[in-house]
Structures are given as C-alpha cells and as structure tokens.
N, C-alpha and C positions, 0 to 999 in steps of 0.2 A: 524516414518514416513519417507518414502523414498522421497528424493528430486527429483521432476520431472521438466523437462523443461516447463516453462510456455508458454502457447500460447499467442499470441499478445493480444488477448482479455482479458485473465486473468491478464496479466501483467498490462495492461492499467487500468483495474478495481482496481487492487491492488494499483496502483499509485494514482488513484483518491481518493481512500479510505484514503491513507496516507496523501494526501494533505488536505483533509477535516478535518482530525484529527488534523493536524498541525494548520490549520486555527482556529479551535475551541480551540486550546491550550491543546489538550489531550496528546500530546507528550512532555515530559519534555526535557528541553535543547534546545528549539527552540526560 
C-alpha cells in the first residue's frame, strides 16, 4: 500500500478512532 497524505477529515477520523480504542483499552501499553 502506498502511503498517501491524509486529508484533514481522514486524519481527524483516524485520531478519533485511536482515542476511542485507547479509552476502551484496546491498545496495549496505554
């Protein structure tokens, strides 16, 4: 997969997804 520059919207969505996962404890080491 080629790495593409994220649009602001995509980046924000990705960030939100990450935070939700962290809040649920889905990501180890947090």
